[in-house]
C-alpha positions in Angstrom: 192.7 180.9 65.0 189.7 178.5 64.6 188.7 177.2 68.0 187.0 173.9 66.9 186.6 172.1 63.7 184.7 168.9 63.2 184.8 166.7 60.1 182.0 164.2 59.6 182.8 161.6 57.0 181.0 158.6 55.4 181.3 156.3 52.5 178.7 154.2 50.6 179.0 151.4 48.1 176.4 150.0 45.7 177.9 146.7 44.5 174.9 146.1 42.2 176.0 149.0 40.0 179.7 148.8 40.9 180.1 152.2 42.3 180.2 154.1 45.5 180.3 157.6 46.9 181.7 159.8 49.7 180.1 162.4 51.9 182.0 165.0 54.0 180.6 167.7 56.2 182.9 170.4 57.7 181.7 172.2 60.9 183.7 175.3 61.9 183.2 176.7 65.4 179.8 175.0 65.6 178.5 176.2 62.2 178.2 174.3 59.0 181.0 175.5 56.7 180.8 173.1 53.7 179.6 169.8 52.4 181.0 167.6 49.6 180.1 164.4 47.8 181.5 162.5 44.9 180.8 159.3 43.0 183.5 156.7 42.2 183.5 153.5 40.1 185.0 150.1 40.9 185.3 150.6 44.7 184.5 149.0 48.0 182.8 150.4 51.1 186.1 150.5 53.0 187.7 152.5 50.2 184.9 155.0 50.3 185.2 155.3 54.1 188.9 156.0 53.9 188.5 158.3 50.9 185.9 160.4 52.7 188.3 160.9 55.6 191.2 161.7 53.3 189.2 164.3 51.4 188.1 165.8 54.8 191.6 166.2 56.0 193.1 167.3 52.7 190.6 170.2 52.5 191.9 171.5 55.8 195.5 171.2 54.7 194.7 173.2 51.6 193.0 175.9 53.7 196.2 176.1 55.8 194.5 177.7 58.8 195.4 177.2 62.4 193.0 175.2 64.4 192.9 174.6 68.2 190.8 171.4 68.3 190.0 169.1 65.4 187.7 166.1 65.7 187.0 163.6 62.9 183.7 161.8 63.3 182.8 158.6 61.4 180.6 155.6 61.7 183.3 153.5 60.3 185.4 151.7 62.9 187.6 150.6 60.1 188.5 154.2 59.0 189.0 155.3 62.5 191.2 152.3 63.3 193.3 152.9 60.2 193.6 156.7 61.0 194.2 156.5 64.8 194.9 153.0 66.0 197.6 151.9 63.6 195.5 149.2 62.0 197.7 147.6 59.3 195.7 145.3 57.0 196.8 144.0 53.7 194.0 145.8 51.8 193.8 149.4 50.7 197.5 150.1 51.4 197.8 153.1 49.1 194.7 154.7 50.7 196.0 154.0 54.2 199.4 155.6 53.3 197.6 158.7 51.9 195.4 158.8 55.1 198.5 158.6 57.3 200.1 161.4 55.4 196.9 163.5 55.6 196.7 163.0 59.4 200.3 163.9 59.9 200.1 167.0 57.7 196.9 168.2 59.2 198.2 167.7 62.7 200.8 170.4 61.9 197.9 172.9 61.7 196.2 171.8 64.9 197.4 172.8 68.4 196.0 169.8 70.2 196.1 166.1 69.1 193.5 165.3 66.4 190.6 163.4 68.0 188.8 160.6 66.2 185.3 159.8 67.3 183.1 156.8 66.3 179.3 157.3 66.1 176.6 154.8 65.4 175.6 155.0 61.8 172.0 156.0 60.9 171.5 157.4 64.4 170.2 160.8 65.5 173.5 162.6 64.9 172.5 165.3 62.5 175.8 165.7 60.7 176.5 162.0 60.5 173.1 161.6 58.8 174.0 164.4 56.4 177.3 162.8 55.5 175.5 159.4 55.0 172.9 161.1 52.8 175.6 162.8 50.7 177.6 159.5 50.3 174.5 157.4 49.5 173.2 159.9 46.9 176.6 160.2 45.3 176.9 156.4 45.0 173.7 156.4 43.0 174.7 159.1 40.5 174.8 158.0 36.9 178.4 157.6 35.5 178.5 157.4 31.7 
């Protein structure tokens, strides 16, 4: 069983070029396991924040490993509120439903309740900065 798993997520949006990106960092028992980024077209920053969290959780669901403690770390109060505080806004409904399902399905693999932690963006948190860099760089990729 994995003792601790942390997922750092971030989203970025570049309205001037009408695209955004996500960055996800997975930390398994204190060691960097994997990073991921992807560019998207016709998005908002909030969609990217939710999308990064969804990708982070769905990766663990596909791995299907038992985890004792899972913490999701984001600098998006919006994404954390949607995932853990039941925020129900009229926007991004499909993504919020997908996020709710990902949280529920991932919780089946985790012994303790999943924790959600907000961190100040662009601070000195090493893995938050890495997730931000991944998302920002992805949002600038050329889409043909």
